[in-house]
TORTORNU-111713 format. One record per residue (C-alpha): residue number from 0; x, y, z. Coordinates in Angstrom, 1 decimal, decimal comma. Layout:
N
    k      c1      c2      c3
  NUM       X       Y       Z
...
// end
This chain:
256
    k      c1      c2      c3
    0    17,2   -17,4     4,9
    1    14,5   -15,8     6,9
    2    12,8   -17,8     9,7
    3     9,3   -19,0     9,0
    4     7,1   -16,0     8,2
    5     4,6   -14,8    10,7
    6     1,6   -15,7     8,5
    7     2,8   -19,3     8,3
    8     3,1   -19,8    12,0
    9     0,5   -21,4    14,2
   10    -0,8   -18,4    16,1
   11    -4,0   -19,8    17,3
   12    -6,7   -17,1    17,3
   13    -6,4   -14,3    14,7
   14    -4,2   -11,4    15,8
   15    -6,6    -8,5    16,6
   16    -3,8    -6,1    15,8
   17    -3,1    -7,7    12,4
   18    -4,6    -4,9    10,3
   19    -2,9    -2,0    12,3
   20     0,4    -3,9    12,0
   21     0,0    -4,3     8,3
   22    -0,9    -0,6     7,8
   23     2,2     0,4     9,9
   24     4,4    -1,9     7,8
   25     3,0    -0,6     4,6
   26     3,4     3,0     5,6
   27     7,0     2,4     6,7
   28     7,7     0,8     3,3
   29     6,1     3,8     1,6
   30     8,1     6,3     3,6
   31    11,3     4,5     3,0
   32    10,6     4,6    -0,7
   33     9,9     8,3    -0,7
   34    12,9     9,3     1,5
   35    15,5     7,0    -0,1
   36    16,3     6,0    -3,6
   37    16,1     2,3    -4,3
   38    19,6     0,7    -4,2
   39    21,3     0,7    -7,6
   40    21,7    -3,1    -7,4
   41    17,9    -3,6    -6,8
   42    16,3    -1,8    -9,7
   43    12,8    -3,0    -9,2
   44    10,3    -1,0   -11,2
   45     7,6    -3,6   -11,9
   46     5,6    -6,3   -10,0
   47     4,2    -9,1   -12,2
   48     2,1   -11,6   -10,2
   49     0,0   -14,6   -11,0
   50    -2,6   -15,0    -8,2
   51    -4,1   -18,1    -9,8
   52    -2,6   -21,0   -11,7
   53    -4,8   -20,3   -14,7
   54    -2,9   -18,8   -17,5
   55     0,4   -20,4   -16,7
   56     2,1   -21,9   -19,8
   57     1,3   -25,5   -20,6
   58     4,0   -28,0   -19,6
   59     5,1   -26,0   -16,6
   60     5,2   -27,8   -13,3
   61     2,0   -27,5   -11,3
   62     1,7   -25,9    -8,0
   63     0,0   -27,3    -4,9
   64    -3,1   -25,2    -4,2
   65    -2,5   -25,6    -0,5
   66     0,7   -23,7    -0,9
   67    -0,8   -20,7    -2,7
   68     0,0   -17,4    -1,1
   69    -2,8   -15,9     1,1
   70    -3,6   -12,2     1,3
   71    -0,8   -11,4     3,8
   72     1,7   -13,2     1,6
   73     0,8   -11,1    -1,4
   74     0,7    -7,9     0,7
   75     4,2    -8,7     1,9
   76     5,4    -9,0    -1,8
   77     3,9    -5,7    -2,6
   78     5,4    -4,0     0,4
   79     8,9    -5,3    -0,3
   80     8,8    -4,4    -4,0
   81     7,3    -1,0    -3,2
   82    10,1    -0,2    -0,8
   83    12,6    -1,1    -3,6
   84    11,0     1,5    -6,0
   85     8,3    -0,5    -7,9
   86     6,0     1,8    -9,9
   87     3,7    -0,6   -11,7
   88     2,0    -3,8   -10,8
   89     0,4    -6,2   -13,3
   90    -1,8    -9,0   -11,9
   91    -2,7   -11,9   -14,2
   92    -6,1   -13,2   -13,0
   93    -7,1   -15,6   -15,8
   94   -10,6   -15,7   -17,1
   95   -12,4   -14,0   -14,3
   96   -11,8   -11,5   -11,5
   97   -14,5   -13,0    -9,2
   98   -12,8   -16,2    -7,9
   99   -10,0   -14,1    -6,2
  100   -11,9   -12,0    -3,7
  101    -8,8   -10,4    -2,1
  102    -7,5    -9,1    -5,5
  103    -9,2    -5,8    -4,8
  104    -7,4    -5,5    -1,5
  105    -4,1    -6,0    -3,3
  106    -5,0    -3,3    -5,9
  107    -6,1    -0,8    -3,3
  108    -3,0    -1,5    -1,2
  109    -0,7    -1,1    -4,1
  110    -2,3     2,2    -5,1
  111    -3,1     3,9    -1,8
  112     0,0     2,9     0,2
  113     2,7     2,6    -2,5
  114     1,3     4,8    -5,3
  115     1,6     2,0    -7,9
  116    -0,2     2,0   -11,2
  117    -2,1    -1,3   -11,4
  118    -3,0    -3,4   -14,4
  119    -5,5    -6,2   -14,3
  120    -4,7    -8,8   -17,1
  121    -7,9   -10,6   -17,9
  122    -8,6   -13,2   -20,7
  123   -12,4   -12,8   -20,6
  124   -14,5    -9,7   -21,1
  125   -17,4   -11,0   -18,9
  126   -17,2    -8,7   -15,9
  127   -19,8    -9,1   -13,2
  128   -21,6    -6,3   -11,4
  129   -19,3    -6,9    -8,4
  130   -16,3    -6,6   -10,7
  131   -17,5    -3,3   -12,0
  132   -18,3    -2,0    -8,6
  133   -14,9    -3,0    -7,3
  134   -13,2    -1,4   -10,3
  135   -15,0     1,8    -9,5
  136   -13,6     1,9    -6,0
  137   -10,0     1,9    -7,3
  138    -8,1     5,1    -8,3
  139    -9,2     5,4   -11,9
  140    -6,1     7,3   -13,1
  141    -3,9     4,4   -11,8
  142    -6,1     1,5   -12,9
  143    -5,6    -0,3   -16,2
  144    -7,6    -3,2   -17,6
  145    -5,4    -5,3   -19,9
  146    -7,0    -7,6   -22,5
  147    -6,5    -9,2   -25,9
  148    -6,7    -6,8   -28,9
  149    -9,8    -8,6   -30,1
  150   -11,6    -7,9   -26,8
  151   -10,6    -4,2   -26,4
  152   -13,6    -2,7   -28,1
  153   -16,1    -4,5   -25,8
  154   -14,4    -3,0   -22,8
  155   -14,2     0,6   -24,0
  156   -17,2     1,5   -21,9
  157   -15,0     1,5   -18,8
  158   -13,1     4,5   -20,1
  159   -16,1     6,6   -19,3
  160   -15,4     6,0   -15,6
  161   -11,7     6,8   -16,0
  162   -10,4     3,3   -16,1
  163    -7,7     2,9   -18,8
  164    -8,2     0,0   -21,3
  165    -5,0    -1,3   -22,9
  166    -4,1    -4,0   -25,3
  167    -2,1    -6,8   -23,5
  168    -0,8    -8,5   -26,7
  169     2,9    -8,0   -27,3
  170     3,8    -7,7   -31,0
  171     6,7    -9,6   -32,5
  172     8,6    -6,4   -33,1
  173     8,3    -5,4   -29,5
  174     9,7    -8,7   -28,3
  175    13,5    -8,8   -28,0
  176    15,2   -12,1   -28,6
  177    17,7   -11,3   -25,8
  178    15,6    -9,7   -23,2
  179    17,0    -7,8   -20,2
  180    13,6    -6,5   -19,0
  181    13,4    -9,2   -16,2
  182    16,1    -7,3   -14,4
  183    13,6    -4,7   -13,4
  184    10,7    -7,1   -12,7
  185     9,7    -8,9    -9,5
  186     7,6   -11,8   -10,9
  187     5,8   -14,1    -8,5
  188     3,7   -17,3    -9,1
  189     0,6   -18,3    -7,1
  190     2,8   -20,4    -4,6
  191     5,2   -17,5    -4,0
  192     7,9   -18,8    -6,2
  193    10,0   -16,1    -8,0
  194    10,8   -16,3   -11,7
  195    12,6   -14,1   -14,1
  196     9,4   -13,0   -15,7
  197     5,9   -14,2   -16,8
  198     7,3   -15,6   -20,1
  199     9,3   -18,3   -18,2
  200     7,0   -18,7   -15,3
  201     7,2   -22,3   -13,9
  202    10,5   -23,1   -15,7
  203    13,0   -24,1   -13,1
  204    15,9   -22,8   -15,2
  205    14,6   -19,3   -14,4
  206    13,6   -19,9   -10,8
  207    14,9   -17,2    -8,5
  208    13,7   -18,6    -5,2
  209    10,9   -18,3    -2,8
  210     9,5   -14,8    -2,1
  211     8,7   -15,8     1,5
  212    12,1   -17,3     2,2
  213    14,5   -14,6     1,0
  214    14,3   -10,8     0,8
  215    13,5    -9,4    -2,6
  216    16,3    -6,9    -2,5
  217    18,8    -9,8    -2,1
  218    17,1   -11,8    -4,9
  219    17,1    -8,8    -7,3
  220    20,7    -7,9    -6,6
  221    22,0   -11,5    -6,9
  222    24,0   -11,5   -10,1
  223    24,2   -15,3   -10,0
  224    20,5   -15,6   -10,8
  225    19,0   -15,4   -14,3
  226    17,8   -11,8   -14,5
  227    17,5   -12,0   -18,3
  228    16,1   -14,4   -20,9
  229    18,7   -15,0   -23,6
  230    16,4   -16,7   -26,1
  231    12,7   -15,6   -25,9
  232    12,0   -17,5   -29,1
  233    12,2   -20,7   -27,2
  234     8,9   -19,8   -25,5
  235     5,4   -19,1   -26,8
  236     4,8   -15,7   -28,3
  237     1,8   -15,0   -26,0
  238     3,9   -15,6   -22,9
  239     5,1   -12,0   -23,2
  240     1,5   -10,7   -23,1
  241     1,0    -8,0   -20,5
  242     4,8    -7,7   -19,9
  243     4,8    -4,8   -17,4
  244     7,6    -2,7   -18,9
  245     5,9    -2,9   -22,3
  246     2,5    -2,2   -20,9
  247     3,8     0,8   -19,0
  248     5,5     2,2   -22,2
  249     2,3     1,7   -24,2
  250     0,0     3,1   -21,6
  251     2,1     6,2   -21,0
  252     2,4     6,9   -24,7
  253    -1,4     7,0   -24,9
  254    -1,6     9,4   -22,0
  255     0,7    12,0   -23,4
// end
């Protein structure tokens, strides 16, 4: 296990070199990714993160808000997954983008440092002026707004600025009963806990560990952990919504 991460230590005053260090770390991860292939036993292609507890399935164990990851914690997740070969990131943000001010930093970091395509999964079409302004600052060709089928038409206006608008709903025929897709997904809850995928988020049977306590490459290559879901029918249909591999497939088909 790693020692206590630097952002959890009591460092007194803020580190004036924090940003340069973070940039150097991110660039190092990006260079590693471009110069080396991701290990065969760490086939990370997707990051699926829940930055707020809103949207987690009912009945799942609650998290302590005081233990939620901060900006540095999330950037560390992105850096590690990016260095392992991640190509897509889906962020579930619940009903509104506004309550999570650093979400734009995460999107920008994923795109500019690691070249990731980024999907923002929202459950409400009410975008504020700030939301629209921040969306406009991202790389449009790598930005996707994911929403329910019934809400898609009301978001089509964003396509004029280059932002892709995609349906988040996963159809029954797209949902495999025995699903191996989690083997390529790094899925992280708001408190940093790793799970097989968003469908089983919060279910201890599919808990992979703590993203801040063990390297992602070790977690993803650990065959003793549940990197598949043998019976997806035991979970709500909408739990698969915005599944990154399915979103990627759907989005790329539209772009051809």
